[in-house]
N, C-alpha and C positions, 0 to 999 in steps of 0.2 A: 380356758377361763374367759367368761363373757366380760367385755369391756364397754365403757361408755361410747367410745369411738365406733365400736362394731355395731352398737345399737343405733347410733345416728346414721351410720352408713346404710343399714338395713332400711331405716325409715325414709331414706331418699327415694325409695321406690313408690312411696305414697305421694300422689300429686293432688293438688287442689284443682278440681275440674273447671272452675271458673277462671282462676288466675294462671293455670297451665304451668305451674311450678311446683317443685316438691316442697313438702311441709318443713323440711329442715332449712332450706335456703330462705324460705319465707319467714323463718323465725318462730314458727308455731310450736316447736318442741321445747318444752321447759322442764327443769328439775328432774333430769334423768338420774335414777338411782339403781345401782346394781349391787345386790347382796347375794353372793354366791350365784345360784341359778335364778334368783328372783329379780325381775326387772320391773321398775315402775317409772312412769313419766307422765307429764301433763301435755296435752295438746290445747293450746290457747287459740281459738278461732277468732275471726274478726266480727262475729255477731252471734248472739245466743240463738238467733232464728235461722242458723245455717241449715239449708234443706238437705245437705249430705253429711250431717254430723255423725249419724250412726254408721253410715257407709265408711267414712274416713276412720272411725274408731276401729271397726272390724278389720279394715285393711292394715292398719298399724299393728294391731295385735297379731295378725297372721304373719306379717313381715318379720316381726321380732321373734316369734315362736320358731321360725325356721332356723334361727341361729343355734349352732351346736352348744349344748350346755345349758340352755334356757329351760327352766322347769315351770315357770309361771310368768304371766305378763299382766300388769295392772295399769290401765290407762284412765286418767281423769280428764274429762272434757270440760274446759272452761272457755270464756270468751272475754275479749276486751275490744269494744267497738272503736274503730278508727274514725277520724274526722275526714270527710270528703268535702269538696267545694272550696278548699283553701286557695285554689288557683285563681279565684275571683279577686283580683287585687283591688285595693281601695275600699273594701267593705270590712268593717270590724266584726269579728265573730260575736255571737250573742253570748254573754256571760252565762256559764252553766249549761251550755248546749253544744253538743258535738256536731249534730247534723240537722239542718232544717229541710223538711220535705214538704213541698207544696202539692196539695191534691186539688186539681182543677178540672174544669169541664168547659167545653165550648158553649154549652147552653144549659138552661135550667131543666129540672125535672128528670135528670138521669140518675139520681140517687147518690150524688157526690158526697153529701154529708153522711149518709149511711155507710158508704165505703170508708170515708175518713175515720169515723168513729170506730168501726170494726177493725180497720187496719191498726189503729192505735191500741185497741184492746188486744189484738193478736200479738203484736210486738211485746206488749207487757206480759202476756201469758207465757211467752217464750223466755222471759227473764230479763228483758231490757228495761231500762229506765226511760219512760216515755212521757211527753207532754203533748197536749192537744190545744192548739190556738184556733179559736173560731174567728176566721178572717172574713166571714160573710157578715159585714157590719149591718147591712140592711135587713138581712133575714137570718139572725143568729139562732139556729135550731139545735146546736150542740147541747145546751143545758137540758132541753126537753128529752133528747135521745139518751142522755146519761142519767136522767132523773135527779138532776141537781137544781135545787132552788135555794140560792144563797146570794149574799152580797160580798163583793170582793173587799178584803181588808188589807191593811198595810202593817208593816213592822216598824214604822217610823221613818223608813228610808225608801222601801220599794213595795210594790203590790205583791201580796202573797196569793198565789194561785189556789183555787179550790182543788180538791182531790177526790176522785171517784174511781173505784175499781183499780186503785194503784196508779192512776194516771193523773198528772197535774193538768188542770184545765183553766183557761181564761177565755171569756166570751163577753161581747157587748151585751149579751142577754143578761149578764149579772148586774148591769148598770142601768137597765131600763125595765119598765113593766111590760107585761106580755102584749098589751095593745097599743104601746107607744111607738109610733114610727120614727125612724132615724132619718132626718131630712138634712143631709150634709152635702156640701160640695167637695171637690177633690182635695183642697188643702187640709180640710178637717179630717178627711179619711187618712191622708198621709200622716197627720199628727197622731191619730190614735193607733195606727199600725206601728209607728215609731215607739209609742209608749208601751204597747203590748210586748215589744221585743226588749227594749232598753230599760224599762222601769218595772219589770216583773222579776221577782226573785225565783228564776227557774233553777231548780236544784239538781245538778249533776245528771243532765239528761243525755242519753245516747241518741235519742231521736225526738225532734219536735215536729209533730204533724200539723200542718196548717191547712184547715178547711177553707179553701178559697171561694169567693163568690163566682157565679158562672160568668162566662164571657171573657173579654180581653180588655178590661177597663183599668181604673185607677189603682185598685188594690194590688193587682199583679205588678204594675209599674213601681208602686211604692215598695213592695216586697223586694224586688230585684235591686232597687237603689239603696235599700236600708241594710240588708244583711247578705252574707254569702250563702246562697241557697244551694244545698247539695244536689238537688234534683227535683223534678216535677213528675208526678204520676197523673195521667190524664184518664178521666172516666168517661165512657161513652156507652150508649146502648147500640144494638146492632143496626138500627134503622139508618137509612141513607142520610137523612137530614142531620142526625146526631153525629154521624161520622164526619160529615162535611164541616160542621162547626168545631169538632175536635181537631180536625186537620188545621184549622185556622189557629186554634189555641196552641197547637204544637209549634207552628211557625212564630207565634208571638214569643213563646219561651225561647225559641232559637234566637230571635232578635235581641232578647234580653240577656243572652248568654247564660241561660239556665238549662242544664242538661235534662233531657227527657228520659226518665228512668224506665218508662214503659207505659203500656196501655192496659186498662182494666175494662173488660166488657161487662157491664152490669145489666140486669134483667135479660140475661143471655138466652135463657130458655125456661119453659115452665114444665114441671113434672106433675101430671095429674095424680092427686093423692089417692084416687079410687082405683085407677087401672095401671098407673105407673108409666103411661105413655108420655113422651116428650112432645111439646108443641112450641114452635118458634113464633111467638106472638108478635115480635118486632123484627122478624128476620133472624139471621144468625151468621156469625162469622165476620161481621163488619169491622169489629174492633181488631180481630186478628189480622185481617187483610190490611187495615190501616197501619198496624205495627210493622208489617212486612214492607209496605210502601215507604214508610218513614225510616226503616232500618233500625228500629228500636225493639226491645223485648216485648212480647205479649205476656203480661203478668198473670192473667187469669180470667176465667169466666164465672160470674156470680149468677146463680139462678134467680128467677123471679118467683119467689115462694112466700106464702102468707106468713110463716113464722118470722121472717126477717122484719116484715112490717109490724107485726104484733109486738115483737121484742122492742123495736125502736119506739113505738107509741107508748109502751109501758116503762120506758126509761132504763131498760136493762138490755144492752145489745146482745144479739144472738150468740156472739163469741163467748159472752159471759153466761147468758141464761141457758144455753144449750150447746156446750162446747163439743159434744160428741156428735152433733147433727151434721148432715151433709152440707148444710149452708155454712155452718161455722168452719167446717173443714176447708171449704172453698176460700174463705177469707184467710184462714191460717196459711194455706199454700201460697196465696197471693202475697201475703206479708213476707213470707220466706223468700220468695223470688225478688221482691222489692229490696229486702235487706241484702240479698246477694249482689244486686246491682250496685248498691251503695258501697259494699266492700270492694267490688271491682274498681269503682270510681276512686276509692281511697288510695289505690295503687297505680292507677293509670289516668291519663288525660281522657276526658269524655270524648266519645265519638260523635261528631256532628250529625244532624239529621240528613237524610238523603235530600239532595237539592230538589226544589220544586220544579216541575216540568213546565 
């Protein structure tokens, strides 16, 4: 006769490839039910965007089917996102938010906002609850890329974020007209960053993606001083000058005690729509080489393709407008790898960057 203990023992053979522990000791296995030869259980992962979800489900089914007396196996896959970044003492968590993710770049023009928006959309498509905070106070482009034209409202106590494609959104662009420049010094920037975190009614978010301004200035410092940041994703292009600036940005986050989750190489290559040949317009491999140098994961390479730009200009990100496209697939894979790194960070202390030579 099949028993619950036998099922759990069989499932110890299934290991999480990132956490290097079996799913039983990690507490992933829930609600085991055995009715004669029929076995049912739930595997609760640490993110809906787990890149090995299907593989883990297949391994679990196979492990239990090997037990004598088992006639059928039914596995339900769910997820409950854990909070990372709690090791940053002295910083109060953001109400309603589990994980704050800074998406930054060492220089402008690398497509950081495009990456931020599409990563947020990708996480939401996987089933996560996601918010997007436009931290680029001087150049708030998130509203345009999402096709949102609104004014922020309040519920009498806090600011209510806008919502688009299932993602909660706050931006300075909702508070100014398109042609009005924001001419502020550091203390004013710090104040609005504080307000966007503390005075917005973020509702039950697994991830809050923060589109950072380029460079290593006031906003990054304010962010690190205001909230516990789970990690930073750095966007670069392959060319040497971009990689050099990204290296500086990585060192900045290191000094601010913000773990670097990994590197994204944007505009990585161009595929000719006519002949299908790839061209390395900005070089290639700079982002991956930098990730190796810093000892952080390389999260993905995003191609330089016209549909990404067209979708952004139209206010419907490529992950939403063409979810089956090669470009959207690249963003989805990058989001999965980023979510996996956050899951690892929720169980372990962050690994520091490789020391500068």
